[in-house]
C-alpha positions in Angstrom: 3.3 -19.6 43.1 4.6 -21.3 40.0 6.6 -24.4 40.8 8.5 -25.9 37.9 10.4 -29.1 38.4 14.1 -28.8 38.2 15.9 -31.5 36.4 18.0 -33.9 38.4 21.7 -34.1 37.5 21.2 -37.7 36.2 18.4 -36.7 33.8 19.7 -33.7 31.9 22.1 -30.8 32.2 20.6 -27.5 33.5 21.3 -25.8 30.2 19.1 -28.3 28.4 16.3 -27.6 30.8 16.6 -23.8 30.2 16.5 -24.4 26.5 13.3 -26.4 26.9 11.8 -23.6 29.1 12.7 -20.9 26.6 11.0 -22.6 23.7 11.9 -22.8 20.0 11.9 -19.0 19.5 13.7 -18.1 22.8 10.5 -16.7 24.2 10.4 -17.3 28.0 6.9 -16.1 28.6 5.1 -18.0 25.8 6.9 -21.2 26.7 5.9 -20.9 30.4 2.3 -20.3 29.3 2.4 -23.3 27.0 3.7 -25.4 29.8 0.9 -24.2 32.1 -1.7 -24.7 29.4 -0.5 -28.3 29.0 -1.2 -28.7 32.8 -4.6 -27.0 32.4 -3.6 -24.0 34.6 -4.0 -21.2 32.0 -6.8 -20.7 29.5 -5.5 -20.7 25.9 -8.1 -18.0 25.0 -7.6 -15.5 27.7 -7.9 -11.8 26.9 -10.7 -12.0 24.3 -11.8 -8.9 22.5 -14.2 -8.7 19.6 -14.2 -12.5 19.6 -10.4 -12.7 19.0 -7.6 -13.3 21.3 -6.0 -9.9 22.2 -3.0 -9.2 20.1 0.0 -8.1 22.1 3.3 -8.6 20.1 4.6 -11.0 17.5 7.2 -12.5 19.8 4.8 -13.7 22.4 2.3 -15.2 20.0 2.3 -17.9 17.3 0.0 -18.2 14.4 -2.7 -20.8 14.9 -4.0 -23.2 12.3 -6.8 -21.6 10.3 -8.7 -24.7 9.5 -11.2 -24.0 12.3 -14.8 -23.5 11.3 -15.0 -21.0 14.2 -12.4 -18.7 12.6 -14.0 -15.6 11.0 -12.5 -12.7 9.1 -12.1 -9.5 11.2 -14.4 -6.6 10.9 -13.1 -3.3 9.5 -13.3 -1.8 13.0 -11.2 -4.6 14.6 -8.6 -4.5 11.8 -8.3 -0.8 12.1 -7.5 -1.1 15.8 -5.0 -3.9 15.2 -3.1 -2.2 12.3 -2.0 0.6 14.6 0.1 -2.0 16.5 2.2 -3.1 13.5 4.5 -0.2 12.4 4.7 0.4 8.7 1.8 -1.9 7.6 -1.4 -0.6 5.9 -4.8 -2.0 5.3 -6.1 -2.4 1.8 -9.5 -3.5 0.6 -9.2 -5.6 -2.5 -12.4 -7.2 -3.9 -14.1 -6.9 -0.5 -11.1 -8.6 1.2 -9.1 -6.8 3.8 -5.4 -7.3 3.6 -2.2 -6.1 5.3 0.4 -4.7 3.0 3.9 -3.2 3.3 6.6 -2.3 0.7 10.3 -1.9 0.9 13.1 -0.9 -1.5 16.0 -3.3 -1.5 19.6 -2.7 -2.7 19.4 -5.1 -5.6 17.4 -7.9 -7.2 19.4 -10.5 -5.4 18.9 -8.7 -2.1 15.2 -8.8 -2.8 15.4 -12.6 -3.2 17.4 -12.8 0.0 14.7 -10.6 1.8 12.1 -13.1 0.7 14.2 -16.0 1.9 14.2 -14.6 5.5 10.5 -13.8 5.3 9.8 -17.2 3.8 11.6 -19.1 6.6 9.6 -17.1 9.2 6.3 -17.7 7.4 7.0 -21.5 7.1 7.8 -21.7 10.8 4.5 -19.9 11.6 2.5 -22.0 9.1 1.1 -18.8 7.6 2.2 -17.8 4.1 2.0 -14.2 2.8 1.9 -13.1 -0.9 5.4 -12.0 -1.8 6.0 -9.6 -4.8 9.3 -8.5 -6.3 8.4 -5.7 -8.7 11.0 -4.2 -10.9 14.5 -5.0 -9.7 14.3 -3.5 -6.2 10.7 -3.1 -4.9 9.4 -5.7 -2.6 5.8 -5.9 -1.3 4.2 -8.3 1.1 0.5 -8.8 1.3 -0.9 -10.8 4.3 -4.4 -12.1 4.7 -5.9 -15.4 5.7 -7.1 -17.1 2.5 -9.2 -19.6 4.3 -11.5 -16.9 5.7 -11.2 -14.4 2.9 -9.9 -11.6 5.0 -7.8 -10.7 8.1 -7.4 -12.7 11.3 -5.1 -12.2 14.3 -2.6 -14.5 12.6 -2.0 -11.9 9.9 -1.0 -9.3 12.5 1.2 -11.7 14.4 3.1 -12.5 11.2 3.4 -8.8 10.3 4.8 -8.0 13.8 7.3 -10.9 13.4 8.4 -9.7 10.0 9.0 -6.3 11.5 11.3 -7.9 14.1 13.5 -9.6 11.4 16.9 -8.0 10.9 16.6 -7.0 7.2 18.3 -3.6 7.3 21.4 -4.9 5.5 19.2 -5.7 2.5 17.4 -2.3 2.3 18.3 0.8 0.4 19.1 3.7 2.6 16.8 6.7 2.4 18.2 9.9 0.8 20.0 12.0 3.4 20.8 9.2 5.8 
C-alpha cells in the first residue's frame, strides 16, 4: 500500500500539497510515479518493448533528454506500430530518416503564427523541438524527429500525442459541410 506523508498544518496548506502531487502538467499518475522513482520504489524503465519504454499516452509521459549514447533511432517496424497511436500523424522517410508529419489548414496567416506559438510553448516545456512550416498563408505542417539520432525515438511520439491534446480548434479552418 502506498503511504504518502500528509503535510502538517504548520508546514503547508493542503491545497499546496495537492498541487505538488499533481505535478506541473496536472498529471496525477506521472507525479506519483516520479515520487516513487525518487524513493527507488518504481523502475524508470518499466514496460520495455523493442528496447524502448512502452508508449502509452502523451499526458503520462515526458520527453527525455536525447544526449544519451544509448538512445538509438527506432526501426521501421517499431515506428509503424507507434504511429497508429497518434491520430492524424504520418511517417515519412526523407533521406533515410524516418519522421512524423502532420498538416493543418488554419483560418489566416496570423492564426498560423498563433498555432505555432502554442506548439512552441509545449515543445519548449518538453525540451523537444519540431520543425515548423507555414506554407502559403494558411497551411501549417509539423515534422518531428530526433535530430541527435537521425530518426525517430519515443520522444517524437510523446510530443505528437501532446500536440494532439492542445486546444487548437479555434485556429483551424472548418471542413466544407461542417
